[in-house]
C-alpha positions in Angstrom: 15.1 17.8 -2.7 12.1 20.2 -2.7 11.0 19.5 0.9 13.5 19.5 3.7 14.1 20.1 7.4 16.1 22.9 9.0 17.2 22.3 12.6 15.3 24.3 15.2 13.2 26.0 12.5 11.0 23.3 10.9 10.1 22.0 7.4 9.9 24.0 4.3 9.3 23.5 0.5 11.5 25.2 -2.1 11.2 24.4 -5.9 11.7 26.1 -9.2 9.2 26.2 -12.0 10.0 27.7 -15.3 12.9 29.7 -13.9 10.8 31.1 -11.1 11.4 30.0 -7.5 8.7 29.1 -5.1 9.1 28.6 -1.3 7.3 28.6 2.0 8.4 28.1 5.6 8.3 26.9 8.5 6.0 24.0 9.0 5.8 21.6 11.9 5.8 18.3 9.9 7.0 16.9 6.6 3.5 15.9 5.7 2.3 19.5 6.2 5.1 20.7 4.0 4.4 18.2 1.2 0.7 19.1 1.1 1.5 22.9 1.1 3.9 22.2 -1.9 1.3 20.2 -3.7 -1.3 22.9 -3.2 1.1 25.6 -4.5 2.0 23.5 -7.5 -1.7 23.0 -8.2 -2.2 26.8 -8.3 0.7 27.1 -10.7 0.0 24.2 -13.0 -3.7 24.8 -13.1 -4.2 27.9 -15.1 -7.9 26.9 -15.5 -8.6 27.8 -11.9 -7.1 31.2 -12.4 -9.0 31.8 -15.5 -12.2 30.7 -13.8 -11.7 33.0 -11.0 -11.0 36.0 -13.2 -13.4 35.4 -16.1 -15.8 32.8 -14.9 -14.8 30.5 -17.8 -13.1 27.2 -17.6 -10.6 26.0 -20.2 -10.2 22.2 -19.6 -7.2 20.8 -21.3 -3.4 20.5 -20.6 -0.7 18.1 -21.8 -0.6 14.7 -20.6 2.8 15.2 -19.0 1.3 18.1 -17.0 -1.5 16.0 -15.8 0.9 13.2 -14.7 3.1 15.6 -12.8 0.2 17.1 -11.1 -1.2 13.7 -10.1 2.3 12.5 -8.8 2.6 15.7 -6.7 -0.7 14.8 -5.1 0.0 11.2 -4.5 3.4 12.1 -2.9 1.7 14.5 -0.5 -1.3 12.3 0.5 -0.2 8.6 0.0 2.5 6.3 1.2 5.9 6.1 -0.4 5.2 2.6 -1.8 2.0 3.9 -3.5 3.9 6.9 -4.9 6.8 4.6 -6.3 4.2 2.5 -8.0 2.6 5.6 -9.7 6.0 6.8 -10.8 6.8 3.4 -12.4 3.6 3.3 -14.3 3.8 7.0 -15.3 7.2 6.6 -17.0 5.7 4.2 -19.5 2.6 6.5 -20.2 4.6 9.7 -20.6 7.0 7.9 -23.2 3.9 7.2 -25.3 1.7 10.3 -24.8 3.7 12.9 -22.7 3.6 15.9 -25.2 0.0 15.2 -26.4 -2.9 17.3 -25.0 -5.2 15.2 -22.8 -8.2 15.8 -25.0 -6.3 14.4 -28.0 -5.8 11.1 -26.3 -8.6 8.8 -27.4 -10.1 5.6 -26.1 -8.8 3.7 -29.1 -5.2 4.8 -28.3 -5.5 3.6 -24.8 -7.3 0.4 -25.8 -4.4 -0.5 -28.1 -2.0 0.0 -25.1 -4.1 -2.1 -22.8 -4.2 -4.9 -25.5 -0.4 -4.9 -25.5 -0.3 -5.1 -21.6 -2.8 -8.0 -21.8 -0.1 -10.0 -23.4 1.7 -9.9 -20.0 -1.4 -10.9 -18.1 -5.1 -9.9 -17.5 -4.1 -8.7 -14.1 -1.4 -6.4 -15.5 -3.8 -4.9 -18.0 -6.6 -4.4 -15.5 -4.1 -2.6 -13.2 -3.2 -0.2 -16.0 -7.0 0.4 -16.7 -7.6 1.1 -13.0 -4.7 3.5 -12.6 -5.3 5.4 -15.9 -8.9 5.8 -15.1 -7.9 7.2 -11.7 -5.5 9.6 -13.4 -8.0 11.1 -15.7 -10.8 11.2 -13.1 -8.4 13.2 -10.9 -7.8 15.6 -13.8 -11.6 16.0 -14.2 -12.1 16.5 -10.4 -9.4 19.3 -10.5 -11.0 20.9 -13.5 -7.8 20.3 -15.7 -9.7 18.2 -18.3 -13.3 17.4 -19.0 -13.2 14.0 -20.5 -12.0 10.6 -19.3 -10.9 8.4 -22.4 -10.7 5.3 -20.2 -14.5 5.3 -19.6 -15.9 2.4 -21.5 -12.7 0.3 -21.6 -13.7 -2.9 -19.9 -11.7 -5.0 -17.5 -10.6 -8.4 -18.6 -11.8 -11.5 -16.8 -9.3 -12.9 -14.4 -9.1 -16.5 -13.1 -9.1 -16.1 -9.5 -7.1 -18.7 -7.6 -6.7 -19.3 -3.8 -3.6 -17.6 -2.7 -0.7 -19.7 -1.5 -0.6 -19.5 2.3 2.6 -20.9 3.8 2.4 -23.1 6.8 3.5 -21.9 10.2 6.4 -24.4 9.9 7.5 -22.8 6.5 7.2 -19.3 8.0 9.3 -20.3 11.0 12.0 -21.9 8.8 12.3 -18.6 6.9 12.6 -16.6 10.2 15.3 -19.0 11.4 17.3 -18.7 8.2 17.5 -14.9 8.6 20.2 -12.8 10.5 19.2 -11.6 13.9 18.1 -8.1 12.8 15.8 -9.5 10.0 14.5 -12.0 12.4 13.4 -9.3 14.7 11.8 -7.5 11.7 9.9 -10.6 10.5 8.6 -11.5 14.0 7.5 -7.9 14.4 5.4 -8.3 11.3 4.2 -11.7 12.3 3.2 -10.7 15.9 1.5 -7.4 15.1 0.1 -8.7 11.7 1.2 -5.3 10.4 1.9 -4.2 6.8 5.5 -3.9 5.7 5.0 -0.1 5.3 3.6 0.2 8.8 6.5 -1.6 10.4 9.0 0.4 8.3 7.3 3.5 9.7 7.4 2.3 13.3 9.3 4.7 15.6 10.1 4.5 19.3 7.4 7.0 20.0 4.9 4.4 18.7 6.2 1.7 21.2 4.9 1.6 24.8 6.9 -1.0 26.6 5.3 -0.4 30.0 1.8 -1.0 28.7 2.9 -3.5 26.1 1.4 -2.2 22.9 2.6 -0.6 19.6 0.8 2.0 17.5 0.7 1.3 13.8 -0.2 3.9 11.2 -1.7 3.2 7.8 -2.8 5.4 4.8 -5.0 2.6 3.6 -8.1 4.8 4.4 -10.3 7.1 2.3 -8.6 10.4 1.8 -5.0 9.1 2.5 -5.0 10.1 6.1 -2.6 8.4 8.5 -4.9 6.3 10.8 -3.5 4.8 14.1 -4.5 1.5 15.7 -3.0 0.0 18.8 -1.7 -3.6 18.8 -1.0 -5.5 22.1 2.4 -7.1 22.2 3.1 -10.8 22.5 5.7 -11.7 25.1 8.1 -12.5 22.3 7.6 -9.1 20.7 7.9 -7.4 24.1 11.3 -9.1 24.6 12.5 -8.1 21.2 11.6 -4.5 21.3 12.9 -4.1 24.9 16.3 -5.5 23.8 16.3 -3.2 20.8 15.3 -0.2 22.9 18.2 -0.8 25.3 20.8 -1.0 22.4 19.1 1.8 20.3 21.1 4.7 18.7 19.6 7.7 20.5 19.9 9.8 17.2 17.7 7.4 15.3 14.0 7.5 15.9 12.8 4.4 13.8 12.8 1.0 15.2 14.1 -0.6 12.0 16.5 1.4 9.7 19.5 0.9 7.5 22.4 2.8 6.0 22.2 3.6 2.3 23.6 5.8 -0.3 21.5 9.0 -1.0 21.6 10.4 -4.4 20.0 13.6 -3.1 22.5 14.0 -0.3 25.5 12.7 -2.1 26.6 10.5 0.8 25.5 7.7 3.0 22.6 8.4 5.3 20.7 6.2 7.9 17.0 6.1 7.6 13.9 3.8 7.5 13.4 1.1 5.0 11.0 1.9 2.1 10.8 -1.5 0.5 12.3 -4.8 1.5 10.6 -7.2 -1.0 13.8 -8.7 -2.5 14.9 -10.3 0.8 12.0 -12.7 0.9 13.1 -14.5 -2.3 16.6 -14.9 -0.8 15.3 -16.2 2.5 12.7 -18.6 1.1 15.4 -20.0 -1.2 17.8 -20.4 1.8 15.0 -22.0 3.9 14.1 -24.4 1.1 10.4 -23.4 1.0 8.1 -22.1 -1.6 8.4 -18.3 -2.1 6.0 -16.1 -0.3 6.0 -12.4 0.6 5.7 -10.3 3.8 1.9 -10.1 3.3 1.6 -13.9 3.9 2.5 -13.2 7.6 -0.7 -11.1 7.9 -2.8 -13.8 6.1 -1.3 -16.6 8.3 -2.0 -14.6 11.5 -5.6 -13.9 10.5 -6.3 -17.5 9.6 -4.9 -18.8 12.8 -7.1 -16.4 14.8 -10.2 -17.3 12.7 -9.4 -21.0 13.2 -9.4 -20.6 16.9 -12.8 -18.8 17.0 -11.5 -15.2 17.4 -14.4 -12.8 16.3 -14.0 -11.5 12.8 -14.5 -7.9 14.3 -11.3 -8.3 16.4 -9.4 -9.7 13.4 -10.6 -6.7 11.3 -9.3 -4.2 13.9 -6.0 -5.8 14.3 -5.5 -5.9 10.6 -6.5 -2.3 10.2 -9.3 -2.9 7.6 -12.2 -0.6 7.1 -14.5 -3.2 5.6 -15.3 -6.7 7.0 -15.3 -8.0 3.4 -11.6 -7.2 3.1 -10.9 -9.2 6.3 -12.8 -12.2 5.0 -10.4 -12.4 2.0 -7.6 -13.0 4.5 -9.5 -15.9 6.2 -8.4 -19.1 4.3 -9.7 -21.5 7.0 -13.0 -23.1 6.9 -15.1 -21.9 9.8 -17.4 -24.1 12.1 -20.5 -22.6 10.4 -19.4 -23.9 7.0 -18.4 -27.2 8.5 -21.9 -27.6 10.2 -23.6 -26.7 6.9 -21.8 -29.4 5.0 -22.5 -31.8 7.9 -26.3 -31.2 7.4 -26.0 -31.8 3.7 -24.1 -35.1 4.3 -26.7 -36.2 6.9 -29.6 -35.7 4.5 -27.8 -37.3 1.7 -27.0 -40.4 3.8 -30.6 -40.7 5.0 -31.9 -40.4 1.5 -29.5 -43.1 0.4 -30.5 -45.4 3.3 -34.2 -44.8 2.5 -33.8 -45.7 -1.1 -32.1 -49.0 -0.2 -34.8 -49.9 2.2 -37.5 -49.4 -0.4 -35.9 -51.6 -2.9 -35.6 -54.5 -0.5 
């Protein structure tokens, strides 16, 4: 564990690279320590910067493995745990293929061959690989590690877009009722805040204001990866749940939802927040006898209910934590009154034309 906390002192990073130890102390937050570590690794892993500073020349090439490690350090420091885990999963496949090659020796044709293989899984899978590989090489160019992006020119595959399955409120309630009490609290918190799973996992008691009945959710779904807060008013149901959990809470645990798990790093059981709970939804949906849906469907459902009851899209956007209105519109599966009125106009004109044509023939 290269970043860790020391009681009454703070956070520090401590890692070894090629037999040499690098450390710094004491920082106030884990995020600050992660970013300091990433910056230090950047200085170590990027000899180009040192050469540029001393000679004015820039040599732009490193091994693919170095580029991947450099990128992962950056993602770990500036993005969510889920985002980092996704990058690690993808990187393992890439490194197995090209890890020891220099980046400038990796050609577009090599990558295209890999993309065609991924296309056999699905167009969506292949497009995801293109997007993430392009981002990786662009990162290397931005940091002056490399000077060419071999993904440039590789085209995305066409994808047949379908309307996402949106479970009914009845189906959602069946799933919640089939869960144990702790999971019920978790699902209702997502449902009543329309929060992302990662935001609810991150929720601490410092983010809960029971007196004024609101919770503060934090997301990194913003440009630059900064944690951005937004306040969400509590429903009465959510207020009752959080009040009950607050009264029964373990004073040594800061997170509202947490679990006990085996830590490979610590070598024993520890209690901490959830990182991912995706598997549980398959079990609950099967138990409830409804078509499978994920946590995200709770956000979509809430947005559609609000839209169907004439809540302004700007309010929905702020609750969901979207930067762009267009993102919010994707969530709105209901047909608004404006669209209904437009079709009514079309129907009225068509009916009049049909009536007039019959009158003329008589």
